[in-house]
NUMI-652385 format. One record per residue (C-alpha): x, y, z negated. Coordinates in Angstrom, 2 decimals. Each point is the difference from the previous one (the first is absolute). Layout:
<xx:X	yy:Y	zz:Z> .
...
// end
This chain:
<xx:71.40	yy:140.89	zz:-128.40> .
<xx:-1.84	yy:0.91	zz:-3.20> .
<xx:2.17	yy:3.12	zz:-0.39> .
<xx:-0.82	yy:1.01	zz:3.56> .
<xx:-3.73	yy:-0.43	zz:-0.64> .
<xx:0.28	yy:2.12	zz:-3.15> .
<xx:1.83	yy:2.75	zz:1.88> .
<xx:-2.54	yy:-0.08	zz:2.84> .
<xx:-2.85	yy:0.59	zz:-2.45> .
<xx:1.76	yy:2.69	zz:-2.05> .
<xx:1.83	yy:2.05	zz:2.67> .
<xx:-2.22	yy:2.47	zz:1.87> .
<xx:2.19	yy:2.86	zz:1.26> .
<xx:-2.52	yy:0.92	zz:2.68> .
<xx:-3.16	yy:-0.60	zz:-2.11> .
<xx:-1.02	yy:-2.75	zz:2.42> .
<xx:-1.76	yy:-2.90	zz:-1.73> .
<xx:1.70	yy:-3.39	zz:0.49> .
<xx:-2.13	yy:-3.09	zz:0.70> .
<xx:1.77	yy:-3.35	zz:0.19> .
<xx:-1.79	yy:-1.81	zz:2.82> .
<xx:2.22	yy:-3.07	zz:0.33> .
<xx:2.53	yy:-1.64	zz:-2.28> .
<xx:1.83	yy:-3.27	zz:0.50> .
<xx:3.20	yy:-1.40	zz:-1.49> .
<xx:2.15	yy:1.96	zz:2.46> .
<xx:-2.23	yy:2.80	zz:1.35> .
<xx:-2.05	yy:2.98	zz:-1.22> .
<xx:-2.24	yy:2.20	zz:2.15> .
<xx:-1.17	yy:3.25	zz:-1.57> .
<xx:-2.40	yy:2.55	zz:1.42> .
<xx:0.46	yy:3.55	zz:-1.27> .
<xx:-3.11	yy:2.18	zz:0.37> .
<xx:0.25	yy:3.80	zz:0.09> .
<xx:-2.01	yy:1.80	zz:-2.68> .
<xx:-1.63	yy:2.58	zz:2.28> .
<xx:-0.74	yy:-1.38	zz:3.46> .
<xx:0.29	yy:-3.72	zz:-0.71> .
<xx:2.84	yy:-0.65	zz:2.46> .
<xx:1.64	yy:-3.38	zz:-0.53> .
<xx:3.71	yy:-0.80	zz:0.21> .
<xx:1.32	yy:-3.57	zz:0.01> .
<xx:3.04	yy:-1.06	zz:-2.00> .
<xx:1.38	yy:-3.54	zz:0.21> .
<xx:2.64	yy:-1.67	zz:-2.14> .
<xx:1.63	yy:-3.30	zz:0.96> .
<xx:2.42	yy:-2.12	zz:-2.00> .
<xx:2.03	yy:-2.00	zz:2.57> .
<xx:0.92	yy:-3.59	zz:-0.87> .
<xx:3.45	yy:-0.72	zz:-1.36> .
<xx:2.10	yy:0.72	zz:-3.02> .
<xx:0.40	yy:3.74	zz:0.55> .
<xx:-2.28	yy:2.24	zz:-2.12> .
<xx:-1.30	yy:2.17	zz:2.84> .
<xx:-3.33	yy:1.59	zz:0.78> .
<xx:-0.70	yy:1.44	zz:3.43> .
<xx:-2.72	yy:2.58	zz:0.51> .
<xx:-1.97	yy:1.90	zz:2.61> .
<xx:-2.18	yy:3.05	zz:-0.52> .
<xx:-2.14	yy:1.65	zz:2.64> .
<xx:-3.07	yy:2.10	zz:0.63> .
<xx:-2.91	yy:-1.53	zz:1.85> .
<xx:-0.99	yy:3.25	zz:1.71> .
<xx:1.94	yy:2.83	zz:1.57> .
<xx:3.55	yy:0.55	zz:1.09> .
<xx:1.17	yy:2.09	zz:-2.95> .
<xx:-0.54	yy:-0.67	zz:-3.70> .
<xx:1.86	yy:2.97	zz:-1.55> .
<xx:2.60	yy:-2.51	zz:-1.28> .
<xx:-2.49	yy:-1.51	zz:-2.46> .
<xx:1.07	yy:-3.59	zz:0.80> .
<xx:3.68	yy:0.85	zz:-0.38> .
<xx:-0.62	yy:1.79	zz:-3.33> .
<xx:-2.12	yy:-2.91	zz:-1.25> .
<xx:2.70	yy:-2.58	zz:0.76> .
<xx:2.64	yy:2.22	zz:-1.59> .
<xx:-2.10	yy:0.35	zz:-3.18> .
<xx:-0.55	yy:-3.77	zz:-0.13> .
<xx:3.73	yy:-0.63	zz:0.51> .
<xx:0.94	yy:2.45	zz:-2.77> .
<xx:-2.47	yy:-1.60	zz:-2.41> .
<xx:1.40	yy:-3.44	zz:0.81> .
<xx:3.57	yy:1.23	zz:-0.48> .
<xx:-0.95	yy:1.02	zz:-3.56> .
<xx:-0.91	yy:-3.66	zz:-0.53> .
<xx:3.41	yy:-1.17	zz:1.23> .
<xx:-0.78	yy:-0.54	zz:3.69> .
<xx:2.59	yy:1.11	zz:2.55> .
<xx:-0.82	yy:1.96	zz:3.14> .
<xx:1.81	yy:-0.12	zz:3.31> .
<xx:-0.84	yy:2.70	zz:2.50> .
<xx:-1.14	yy:3.57	zz:-0.25> .
// end
């Protein structure tokens, strides 16, 4: 989880500022605030119980129906940064 926290703080592909609002042993909730209009996106990470080293995530905008793929790009940038640290990604 410490590597994930490091990547969250250092990876800003969209120039949104990350704020960790909740952190437990198996869960992280991050708010990303846009630099211009102050829009907030929520990103959640959950480590399910068990022996498998898996993290599940969700990223979404609070307002609007279209985000210009910012959430998708953010998750991709986080995944690529984690892969450099030896994490594996499954999905797109």
